[in-house]
VEXDREN-2710 file (C-alpha; in Angstrom, 1 decimal):
% VEXDREN-2710
k/r/px/py/pz
1/MET/-5.3/9.2/45.7
2/ALA/-4.8/5.4/45.2
3/PRO/-1.8/4.3/43.5
4/ARG/-2.2/3.8/39.8
5/PHE/-0.1/0.6/39.7
6/HIS/0.5/-2.3/42.1
7/LEU/3.6/-4.5/41.6
8/THR/3.5/-8.1/42.2
9/THR/6.4/-10.6/41.6
10/ARG/5.4/-14.2/40.8
11/LEU/6.9/-17.1/38.9
12/ALA/3.7/-18.3/37.7
13/MET/0.1/-17.1/37.9
14/ASN/-3.4/-17.2/36.2
15/ILE/-3.4/-14.7/33.5
16/THR/-6.1/-14.3/30.9
17/VAL/-5.3/-13.4/27.5
18/ASN/-8.2/-11.4/25.9
19/GLU/-8.3/-12.0/22.1
20/ASP/-9.5/-8.4/21.4
21/LEU/-6.5/-7.0/23.2
22/LEU/-4.2/-9.5/21.7
23/ALA/-5.2/-8.4/18.1
24/TYR/-5.6/-4.8/18.9
25/ILE/-1.9/-4.1/18.1
26/ASP/0.0/-5.5/15.0
27/PRO/2.2/-8.4/16.0
28/LEU/5.8/-8.5/16.0
29/THR/7.6/-9.8/12.8
30/PRO/9.3/-13.2/13.1
31/ASP/12.7/-11.4/13.2
32/GLU/11.7/-9.2/16.0
33/HIS/9.9/-12.0/17.9
34/ASP/13.1/-14.1/17.5
35/ALA/15.2/-11.2/18.8
36/LEU/13.1/-10.7/21.8
37/GLU/13.1/-14.4/22.7
38/ARG/16.9/-14.3/22.6
39/SER/16.9/-11.2/24.7
40/LEU/14.7/-12.9/27.4
41/LEU/16.8/-16.1/27.4
42/ALA/20.0/-14.2/27.9
43/GLU/18.7/-11.4/30.4
44/GLY/15.6/-12.6/31.7
45/CYS/12.1/-10.5/31.8
46/ARG/13.1/-7.1/33.0
47/ASP/10.0/-5.2/32.2
48/SER/6.7/-6.1/34.2
49/LEU/3.6/-7.3/32.3
50/VAL/0.7/-5.0/32.8
51/LEU/-2.5/-6.4/34.0
52/TRP/-6.3/-5.4/34.5
53/GLY/-7.4/-7.9/37.1
54/ASP/-6.2/-11.0/35.7
55/VAL/-6.5/-9.8/32.0
56/LEU/-3.2/-9.2/30.2
57/VAL/-2.9/-5.6/28.8
58/ASP/0.7/-5.2/27.8
59/GLY/3.4/-7.8/27.4
60/HIS/1.8/-10.6/25.5
61/ASN/4.9/-11.6/23.4
62/ARG/7.0/-11.5/26.7
63/TYR/4.2/-13.7/28.4
64/GLY/4.2/-16.3/25.6
65/ILE/8.0/-16.7/25.5
66/CYS/8.3/-16.7/29.4
67/SER/5.6/-19.2/29.7
68/LYS/7.3/-21.3/26.9
69/HIS/10.8/-21.3/28.6
70/GLY/9.7/-21.1/32.3
71/ILE/11.2/-17.6/32.6
72/PRO/10.0/-15.6/35.8
73/PHE/8.4/-12.3/35.4
74/ASN/6.6/-9.4/37.3
75/THR/3.4/-8.3/36.8
76/ILE/1.9/-4.8/37.6
77/GLN/-1.7/-3.8/38.0
78/ASN/-3.2/-0.7/36.4
79/THR/-5.9/0.4/38.9
80/GLN/-7.3/3.0/36.8
81/PHE/-8.9/1.3/34.1
82/LYS/-12.8/1.2/34.2
83/THR/-13.7/0.1/30.7
84/LEU/-12.3/-1.7/27.7
85/ASP/-12.0/1.7/26.0
86/ASP/-9.8/2.9/28.8
87/VAL/-7.4/-0.1/28.1
88/HIS/-7.5/0.6/24.5
89/LEU/-6.5/4.2/24.9
90/TRP/-3.7/3.3/27.2
91/MET/-2.3/0.7/24.8
92/ILE/-2.4/3.1/21.9
93/ASP/-0.6/5.7/24.0
94/GLN/2.0/3.3/24.9
95/HIS/2.8/2.3/21.4
96/LEU/2.6/5.7/20.0
97/GLY/5.6/6.6/22.3
98/ARG/7.7/3.4/21.0
99/ARG/10.4/4.4/18.5
100/SER/10.2/1.0/16.7
101/VAL/6.5/2.0/15.5
102/SER/6.4/2.9/11.9
103/ASP/4.7/6.1/10.6
104/PHE/2.0/4.1/9.1
105/GLN/1.3/2.2/12.3
106/ARG/1.3/5.5/14.5
107/GLY/-1.1/7.1/11.9
108/VAL/-3.5/4.0/12.4
109/LEU/-3.3/4.0/16.1
110/ALA/-3.7/7.8/16.3
111/LEU/-6.9/7.4/14.1
112/ARG/-8.1/4.7/16.4
113/LYS/-7.6/7.2/19.3
114/LYS/-9.6/9.7/17.5
115/ASP/-12.6/7.3/17.1
116/LEU/-12.4/6.2/20.8
117/LEU/-12.5/9.8/22.2
118/ALA/-15.3/10.8/19.6
119/SER/-17.4/7.8/20.9
120/ARG/-17.1/8.9/24.4
121/VAL/-18.3/12.4/23.9
122/ARG/-21.7/12.6/25.3
123/PRO/-24.4/13.1/22.6
124/LEU/-26.5/16.3/22.3
125/PRO/-29.7/16.2/24.3
126/SER/-31.9/15.7/21.1
127/GLU/-29.8/12.7/20.4
128/ALA/-29.2/10.9/23.5
129/PRO/-29.9/7.4/23.8
130/SER/-31.7/5.9/26.8
131/ALA/-29.1/5.3/29.7
132/GLY/-28.1/1.7/30.0
133/PRO/-25.6/-0.3/32.1
134/SER/-22.0/-0.6/30.8
135/VAL/-20.4/-4.0/30.4
136/ASP/-17.2/-5.2/31.9
137/MET/-14.6/-7.8/30.5
138/SER/-16.5/-10.8/31.4
139/GLY/-19.6/-9.4/29.6
140/ALA/-21.7/-8.7/32.9
141/ALA/-23.5/-5.6/33.1
142/SER/-22.0/-2.9/35.4
143/SER/-24.3/-0.1/37.1
144/GLU/-21.3/2.3/36.6
145/PRO/-21.6/4.5/33.7
146/ALA/-18.9/4.7/31.1
147/PRO/-16.6/7.6/31.6
148/VAL/-17.6/10.6/29.4
149/PRO/-14.8/13.5/28.2
150/THR/-15.2/16.8/30.0
151/ALA/-14.9/20.1/28.5
152/SER/-11.1/20.2/29.2
153/GLU/-10.7/17.2/26.8
154/PRO/-9.9/18.8/23.3
155/VAL/-11.8/17.8/19.9
156/PHE/-9.5/15.2/18.3
157/THR/-9.1/17.1/15.0
158/ARG/-7.0/15.9/12.0
159/GLU/-4.1/18.1/13.2
160/ALA/-4.4/16.7/16.6
161/VAL/-4.2/13.2/15.1
162/ALA/-1.2/14.2/13.3
163/LYS/0.6/15.6/16.1
164/ALA/-0.2/12.3/18.2
165/ALA/1.2/10.3/15.3
166/ARG/4.3/12.7/14.7
167/ILE/3.5/12.9/11.1
168/SER/1.9/15.3/8.8
169/SER/-1.8/16.1/8.5
170/ALA/-1.4/15.3/4.9
171/ALA/0.0/11.8/5.7
172/ILE/-2.9/11.2/8.1
173/GLY/-5.2/11.9/5.1
174/LYS/-3.4/9.4/3.0
175/ILE/-3.6/6.7/5.8
176/GLU/-7.4/7.4/5.9
177/LYS/-7.6/6.7/2.3
178/ILE/-5.6/3.6/2.6
179/GLN/-7.9/2.2/5.5
180/LYS/-10.9/2.9/3.4
181/SER/-10.1/1.8/-0.2
182/ALA/-6.9/-0.4/0.0
183/ALA/-7.0/-4.1/-0.5
184/PRO/-5.8/-6.2/2.4
185/GLU/-2.7/-7.2/0.4
186/LEU/-1.9/-3.5/-0.3
187/VAL/-2.2/-2.7/3.6
188/ALA/0.2/-5.4/4.3
189/ALA/2.6/-4.0/1.8
190/VAL/2.6/-0.7/3.6
191/LYS/3.0/-2.3/7.0
192/SER/6.1/-4.4/5.6
193/GLY/7.7/-1.2/4.0
194/THR/7.4/-2.7/0.6
195/ILE/5.5/0.6/-0.5
196/SER/5.4/4.0/0.8
197/ILE/2.3/5.7/2.4
198/ASN/2.3/8.1/-0.4
199/ALA/2.6/5.5/-3.0
200/ALA/0.0/3.3/-1.5
201/ALA/-2.6/5.9/-1.2
202/THR/-2.3/6.5/-4.8
203/VAL/-2.6/2.7/-5.7
204/ALA/-5.5/2.6/-3.3
205/SER/-7.6/4.5/-6.0
206/LEU/-7.2/1.6/-8.5
207/PRO/-9.8/-1.4/-8.6
208/VAL/-9.1/-3.8/-5.8
209/GLU/-8.2/-6.7/-8.4
210/VAL/-5.5/-4.2/-9.7
211/GLN/-4.0/-3.5/-6.5
212/VAL/-3.7/-7.3/-5.8
213/ALA/-2.0/-7.8/-9.0
214/ALA/0.4/-5.0/-8.4
215/VAL/1.3/-6.3/-4.9
216/ALA/1.8/-9.8/-6.4
217/GLY/4.2/-8.1/-8.8
218/GLY/6.4/-6.7/-6.1
219/LYS/8.1/-3.5/-5.3
220/LYS/8.7/-2.4/-8.8
221/GLU/5.4/-3.2/-10.0
222/LEU/3.9/-1.3/-7.0
223/GLN/6.0/1.8/-7.9
224/GLN/5.0/1.5/-11.5
225/ALA/1.3/1.3/-10.9
226/ALA/1.4/4.5/-8.6
227/ARG/3.5/6.3/-11.2
228/GLN/0.8/5.4/-13.9
229/VAL/-1.9/6.8/-11.6
230/ARG/-0.1/10.1/-11.1
231/GLU/0.6/10.5/-14.8
232/ALA/-3.0/9.7/-15.7
233/LYS/-4.2/12.5/-13.0
234/ALA/-1.6/14.9/-14.5
235/VAL/-3.2/14.6/-17.8
236/ALA/-6.5/14.8/-16.7
237/ARG/-5.6/18.2/-15.0
238/THR/-4.6/19.5/-18.3
239/GLU/-7.6/18.7/-20.2
240/PRO/-10.7/21.0/-20.0
241/GLU/-13.3/19.9/-17.6
242/SER/-17.2/20.1/-18.6
243/PRO/-19.4/22.4/-16.6
244/GLU/-21.2/19.3/-15.5
245/GLY/-18.1/17.8/-14.2
246/VAL/-17.1/20.9/-12.4
247/ILE/-20.5/21.4/-10.7
248/ALA/-20.6/17.6/-9.6
249/ARG/-16.8/18.2/-8.0
250/LEU/-17.9/21.2/-6.2
251/LYS/-21.3/19.5/-4.9
252/GLN/-19.1/16.7/-3.6
253/THR/-16.4/18.9/-2.0
254/ILE/-19.2/21.0/-0.3
255/SER/-21.0/17.9/1.0
256/GLU/-17.7/16.5/2.5
257/LEU/-16.9/19.9/4.1
258/THR/-20.6/20.3/5.5
259/ALA/-20.4/16.7/7.0
260/GLU/-17.0/17.3/8.7
261/ASN/-17.8/20.8/10.0
262/ALA/-21.2/19.4/11.4
263/ALA/-19.3/16.6/13.2
264/LEU/-16.8/19.0/14.7
265/LYS/-19.3/21.5/15.8
266/ALA/-21.3/18.6/17.6
267/GLN/-18.2/17.5/19.4
268/LEU/-17.5/21.1/20.5
269/LEU/-21.0/21.5/21.8
270/ALA/-21.0/18.2/23.7
271/ALA/-17.3/19.1/25.2
272/GLN/-18.7/22.4/26.4
273/HIS/-21.7/21.4/27.9
274/PRO/-20.8/17.9/29.3
275/GLY/-23.9/17.8/31.7
276/GLN/-26.6/18.5/29.4
END
């Protein structure tokens, strides 16, 4: 088997920064960037930058700082990447293992991994699209088909997502709600630690303009908005619900469960019969 990595030591080289990969992981905060710059200036670049050909995969901040100050660095080639999805999955796994990543960031990354793995499951025969060439980083067509998960790859359920992110399944559900309903300003507040995941998921149920106003009011305003939503829900639970409301709520629950069950069943069948 060919080695997975190949190390190269160079003072300077042609490196391509792919904008998709640069934006795929949340950037460092200004304080974190300043701390990294001080470390590199004092101790040099001890960790190798990871490349896919000439494309930078890991080490964008180190590359920028080293280029700015003329600091030598090593590069290492990962020879196992075949597609951009391979690169994304590798980047996700690298960041999931880092202690500095917050619970919210880990949840977002693990959900991205779930979506990537689900997209790589071979469709059922009746749904299989016509075969076509894959596309490499340059945009050129490749005759080599994109990799497809085998039966040994598990279906990425919410429980698996939670395990990968090292948070609870309930927290994953709240992060999904934030991604679906939260205003960008509210998402930024969660990332910065101004508001907790639980509180942000609660505030995300409010109209967008109310969310934005709460964020503008600061931490106390966000906490108050979350508390008011919880109190309103508590009052609603104590009031009798009309038969029509009960039926509508049950229909919605059944619809959601049916859709989720159908998706999981399709993934299981595809994983059990990858060649069909």
